[in-house]
N, C-alpha and C positions, 0 to 999 in steps of 0.2 A: 545241818541245822535241824533241831527237833523242837517241837512245840511252838506256841505263838511267838515267843521272844527268841527262839533259837537256842543254841547251846551257848550259854554264857559263863561256862566254867572258865576259871583262870588258866591262862596258856603259859607254857614254859618252853624254853629254848631246847631245840633237839641236840645241842652241843653238850656232850657228856651224859646224855640220857641213858645210855646203856651202862655206864659205869656206876650211875646212881643205883640202878637196879641190881648190878653185880654186887655192890656193897651190901645191899639187903640180903642177897643170897649167901654171901659169906658169913655174914652175922648169923644166919639161920644154920648153916653148916657148922660153925664153931660152937653154937649153943645146943646142937642136937644131941640128946643123951641116950638115943637108941643104941642097940648093939652095933648097928652099921655106922652110926655117927661116932661112936668110940673107936671103931676100927679105922675110920677116916682120920681121926685126930692122931691115933697111934702111927699110922702110915705117914701122916705129914711131919710129925716129930722125927721120925727115922730118916725122912728125906733131908730135913734141915740138919740134923746131927751129922749126916754123911758129908754135907757140903758146907758145913759151918766154917771150917778153916779157909776155905776158898773165898767165901763171902767176906770174911774179916780181911783177907789180904786185899781183895778188890776195894773194899771200903777204905782200908788204910792208905792204898796208893792213889785214891781219888779224893779231892777235897770235899766234895758233897755229892749226894745221890740226887738225881733229877726227880722232882715230884711229878713230872709229866709222864703218864704211863706209855704214851705212844713213843717216847724217846728211849725206853728201856732196851728194846731190840737193837736200836741203832747203836746204843752205847756198848751193848755186848758184841755186836758186830765189829766195832772198833777194838774191843779188848781181845777178840779172838786172834787178831793179827798184831805183831809188833816187829820193830826193826831190830835186826841182829846187831846193827851199828848205827851210825849216823851218816852225815854227808861225807863224801870223799870226792877228790882230794880236798884237803883243808881249804876253805874259802879265803881269798886274799882280802885284807881290809880295804874299805873304800878310800879313794883319794879325797883330798879336801875339796875338790870340785864336785866329786860325786856325793860326798856327805852334804855339802851346801844345797845341792839340787834335791836330795832326799828331804832335808829339813824344810825347804821352800814348798815342796809338794805336800808335806804333812801339814804345814800351816794353812795352806789353801784347802786341803780336804777337811781340816777341822772346822774351819769357818763355814764351808759349803754344807757339811752335815748338819751344823747347828741351824742354818737357815732352812734347809730342806725338811729337817725334822719338825721345825715350828710350823712351817706351811702345810705339812701333811696332818697336822692336828695331833702331834705327839702320839704316834700309833703304839709305841711300847707301853703307854699308860692305859690302854684299853684291854682289861682282862677278859672281855668277852670274845676277843679275837686272838686267843692264845695260839691258835694253830696256823695263823698267817693266812687265812682264806679270803680276807677282805682286801680291797685294792690299796689302801694306805700301807699296809704291811708289805704287800708284794713289791710296791714302789720302793719302799724303804729298803728292803732286802737287796733289790737290784742296785740301788744307789751305793749302798755300802760295799756290795761286791765289785761294782766298777771302781770306785775310789780306792779301795784297798788294793786292787791290782795296779792301779795307775801310780799309787804312792810307791809300790815295791819295785817299780821298773828300773830305777837306777841300781838297786842291789842285784836284781836278776841279771842285768846286762853286764855287770861287772864280774858275774860268776856263772856264765851260761854253761860251763863245762862241768858243774857240780852234779853229781849223781847220788842216789841213795842206795844203801846197801840192801841186800836181799831181805825179804819178809819171812817170818816163820810163824806157823799157825800154832796156837795153844790148844792141844787136844783136850785139856781138862775142862776148859770152858764149853767146848763142843759137847763133851760127854754130859756136863752138868745141865746144859740146856735140853739134851735128849732125855735125860732122866726126869727133869720137871714136866717135859711134854708127855712123857709116858705116864706120869702120875695124874695129870689132868685128863688124859685119855681113859685111865683106869677107873677114875670117879666121874666120867662122862661129863666133865666141864669142857664142852666142845663150843668155845667162843674165842674170839681174837684176844680178848683181855685176860684169859685164864693164865697162860704161862707168864706173860709180863707182870701180872699182879703177884703171883707166887714169888717170882724172882725179886721183885721190888720189896716184897715183905721180908724176904731173907736178908736184904741189904739193910733195911731199916733196923731189923732185929739185931744184926751183927753189929751195927753202928751204936746201938744203945743197949747192948747186952747186960750191962751191970744192973739196970734198973727196968728192964723190959718186962712187960706183963704178957705172958703167953696167951692170955684169953683175948688179946687184941687181934681181930681179924685182918686180912688185907683189905685195902681201900677204905679203911676207917675214916680217912679224911674227907671223904665224899658225903655230902648231905643232901637228902632228897627234899629240896624245897624249891618253890617257883623261882624262876631266874629271870630278871627283868633288864636286860641289856639294851632296851630299845626306847626311843623318844619319837612317837608318831604324832605329827601335828594334827590337831582337831580345831577347826576353826568354825565359828558361828557368827551370824550377822547380828549386830546390836540392834534391838528393836527400835523402830522409828527411822532407820536409815535405808536408803535406796539400794538396789542391787548393783547400780554403777559404782556407788561409793564403796560397797563391800568388796567388789572384785578388784577395785584399785588398791584398797587398803590391805587386802588379803595377799596380793602380790608383794607389797612392801613388808608385811609381817613375815611372809616365809622367806624373803630375801634378807631379813634383818641380820646384820653382821656388824662388828666392830674391829677396826684395824688400828694396831698399835705399832709404832716404829721404834725399834731399839737400835741404838748406836753401839756398834761393835768394832774391834780393831779391823776387821775385814770389810767394814762398811755398814750401812743401815740394813737391818732385818725387819721385814714386815710380818707381824704376827696377826692372823686373821681369826677372830673368835666368832663362832656362830651358835654356841649352846649357851643358853641364859636360864637363870632360875625363874620360878613362877613370879616372884615379886619383881625382878627385873623386866619380865615381860609385861606385867601389869603397869609399872611405871612408865614404860615406854609407850604403851597404848594410851595411857591418860595424858601424857605430855604431848602426844601427836594427834589427840582427839580421833583415834582410829575407829573405823566402823566395823572392824574385825576383832574379835576376842579369841585368844588362842590358848590351847592347853596342849602340852606335850604328854601324850598318853603312853604309859609304860606297859599295857597289857592286863593290868588288874581290874577286877571287876568293881571294886570299890576303892575310893581314895580316903586316906586317913585325914580327918579334919581336926582332931584334937586328941591328946592322950588321957587327959584327966577331966572329965570322964572320957572313955574311948568312944568316938564318934566316927563313923564311916558313912560316906554318902557315895551315891553313883556319879560317874563323870557328867551325866546330864544334869543332875541337881547341882553339882558343882558349878557348871557353866551358867546355870540360871542365877545362882548367887553372884557370880562375877558380873553378869550383865546388870544385876540390881545394884551392885556397888558403883558401876560406871554411871548408871542413870540416877542414882540417889533416890530411888523409889521402888517399891515392890512391883514386879511384872504382872500383868494381867493374865488370866488363865490362858487365853489364846496365845499370847506372847511366850509364856513359859512352855506351852505345849510345842510351839514352833521351835524353840531352842533345843528342847529335848529330842525332837524328831531329827534335827540336823545332826546332833551328836550321835544318835542311834544309828543313823544311816552310814556315817563314817566309820563307826566302830565296827559294824558288821562287815563293811568292806575290808577293813584292816584285818579282821579275824579270818576272812576267807583267804586273803593274801598270805597271812602267817600260816594258816593250815596247809596251803599249797606248798609252802617252803619247808614244811616238816615240823612246825611247832605242834605241840600236843597238850591236851588237857589233862592234868594230874588227877582230877576227879576226887572222890572221897572213899575209894576202895581201901580195904584194910591190907596194905601191901605187906606188912609184917607177917601176917597170917598166911597169905599167899606164898611169900618167900619160903616160910617153914614147909609148906606142902611141896614146893618145887624142890627144896633140899631133899625131902624124903623121896621123892621120885628119882632123883639122881643117886641117892644112896641105895635105894632098893626099888629097882624099876619094875619088879614083878608085883608090887603092891597094886591092888585094884582101886578104882576111884571110890567104891563103897567103904573100903578099909581106911582110905585117906580122910573121908569125912568123919571118921570116929576119933581123930586126933584131938588131943586136950584143947589145942587152940581153936579148933572148929567148934567143939562143943561149948565154949564160952560165948558164942553168939549164934544167930540164926541165918546169917547172910549166906553162908556156904554150906548149909546142911544138905542141900540138893546137889548131888555130884555133878549135874549138868552146869550149874553155875560155877562150882569149883574148877571143873575142867576148862571152862571158858576163861576164867580168871588166870589160871595157870598158863594157858596159851598166850594170852595177852601180855603176862609177865615175861615169858620167854622171848616173845617178839620184841618187847621193849628192851630187853637185855642183850639182844642179838645172840641168844642161846639156843642151841639145838637140843631139845628134849629127846630122851631115848624113845624110839618107836615102840608103840603099844599095839598089840595084835587087835584088829578090828573083829575078829571072829569070836565065837563062843569058846570060853575056856571052862575047865571042869568046875562044877559047883558054882557056876555064875551065868548070868544072862548076857546076851549080846550087847544090850545097850550100856552096860556098865563099863565097856572097853571102847 
């Protein structure tokens, strides 16, 4: 925290942070028009031309290419190995009794999955948890794994003697991955996302070759914007109410949920809903004459109040207006100050918690300029910091004219991208001073 009010910059989730910065770096590499940048582009086109046929075959034999970068290595691991044949000896068909048991289990598993999926809050519809790190996802995966094994037991018991033929490794895919890794190492792209991003870019290009624009860099689908997948409850006491009333109504507000019963073939299914819109919260508080006013804060510094004209207010001012609507009168100065104080203390506490969990402030730095400098460092690591400050992008502004600021910004950029920059000599080189390195 810095300053009287602390660091109030907007926070963004750490999920995918390194890929957002990697996308900026690839943009800078693709746009670099220096001699080294042209050599990089030529080397990349040569790599793609050499392995274009393999990429076309892989794309043609698979229905779609996963957009999740972390799955690229797993997909290639599966493609490296393939069966020379199928199961042997030939499985016998199931008897009528076994087939009936299989259908009975499938019906039970289908109804159970629907009920469990609803009770877990529909985890597959939460894009902020695409990597399955939260508890509902893990529970859902365990349930699906167990039910799938339970459903297949009759077929497995009927053909326990079935075996799979030998595996054979595809050496071309192994060589392809090795050459992509060598390309990334040659151009000092030392990060976990470098090889998967290049391979994924090859697949996308092979899939849309007829109308593909070669100027499109890898990871172009990632956009560096604040991401707000959170809803943190902020509660304030309605002026004129006692602390006892507030604590009682606060517990009821935080535990507010609606249960809906759906009749299905397998029996009644209870769907529990605990997320409500701002209007629904307001209607519930008014109808119950609650002493607690609630706001689900998403991490932003300002809340949008209207589009035309564009009006943004702080969460504290927003809660003051909510209290005024509930009371039907303007708040006194002391009352408004108490409301804003309650909001500020909770927001500061949430910001500390999010900071400890890895959330970060995007700030207002010129990331495109810094990405261009980092790209030049990768393309030509012998360039001094003084030479880097003379780039055309730097001369357009005065923020990074001092090489100390530029060096600090590049290190922060590489840390955010999980990228290891080339080591630079700390000693004195010819025709330069120590401090420039």
